[in-house]
C-alpha positions in Angstrom: -7.8 -4.1 3.1 -9.1 -4.7 -0.3 -9.8 -8.4 0.3 -11.9 -7.6 3.3 -14.2 -5.3 1.3 -14.7 -7.4 -1.9 -17.1 -10.2 -2.5 -14.8 -13.0 -3.3 -16.1 -16.4 -4.5 -13.5 -19.0 -3.8 -11.6 -20.5 -1.0 -10.9 -17.2 0.8 -11.1 -16.5 4.5 -10.3 -13.1 6.0 -9.0 -13.2 9.6 -8.3 -9.9 11.3 -7.2 -9.1 14.8 -9.3 -7.0 17.2 -9.0 -5.8 20.8 -10.4 -8.2 23.3 -14.0 -7.3 24.0 -14.4 -4.8 21.2 -17.4 -6.6 19.6 -19.0 -3.4 18.4 -15.8 -2.4 16.7 -15.7 -5.7 14.9 -19.3 -5.2 13.8 -18.5 -1.8 12.4 -15.6 -3.3 10.4 -17.6 -6.3 9.3 -20.6 -4.1 8.1 -18.3 -1.5 6.4 -18.6 -3.0 3.0 -21.1 -2.8 0.2 -21.7 -6.5 0.2 -23.4 -8.9 2.6 -24.0 -12.4 1.3 -22.7 -14.5 4.2 -20.6 -14.3 7.3 -19.3 -16.5 10.0 -18.9 -16.1 13.8 -16.6 -18.4 15.8 -16.8 -18.2 19.6 -17.4 -20.2 22.7 -19.9 -17.7 24.0 -23.4 -18.4 22.5 -24.8 -15.1 23.8 -22.0 -13.2 22.0 -22.6 -15.2 18.8 -26.4 -14.4 18.9 -25.7 -10.7 19.6 -23.3 -10.5 16.7 -25.5 -12.5 14.3 -28.4 -10.1 14.9 -26.2 -7.1 14.1 -24.3 -8.4 11.1 -25.6 -7.1 7.7 -25.4 -10.5 6.0 -28.0 -12.7 4.4 -26.6 -15.8 6.2 -24.7 -15.9 9.4 -22.9 -19.2 10.2 -22.0 -19.9 13.9 -19.0 -22.1 14.6 -19.1 -23.5 11.1 -19.2 -22.2 7.6 -21.1 -23.1 4.5 -23.1 -25.9 6.1 -26.7 -25.4 5.0 -29.5 -27.1 3.3 -29.9 -26.1 -0.4 -33.7 -25.9 0.2 -33.3 -23.3 3.0 -34.2 -19.7 2.0 -31.3 -17.3 1.5 -30.5 -13.9 0.3 -28.0 -11.1 0.7 -27.8 -7.6 2.0 -26.7 -4.5 0.1 -25.2 -5.5 -3.3 -25.1 -9.3 -2.6 -27.2 -12.0 -4.1 -30.8 -11.2 -4.7 -30.7 -8.8 -1.8 -33.0 -8.9 1.2 -33.0 -5.2 1.1 -33.4 -5.2 -2.7 -29.8 -4.8 -3.6 -28.7 -5.3 -7.2 
């Protein structure tokens, strides 16, 4: 879907279904975009959250919350987002 592939700045949350246990499929879908500023993972399983956060191509990965950060903390994006950790535009 278009909204899941664009970098929207506003009160937008994309929620999509996935087969139970298909974590790698979710990661493929999440990383199949040219942007990667921030992402969020919501789960009761901390091991799964850590696994996903390591594999997501996003500058910031929030776990069980979203947009809770210190403005003094370093940040950056992946691909075409933000200043780009991997030197994106």
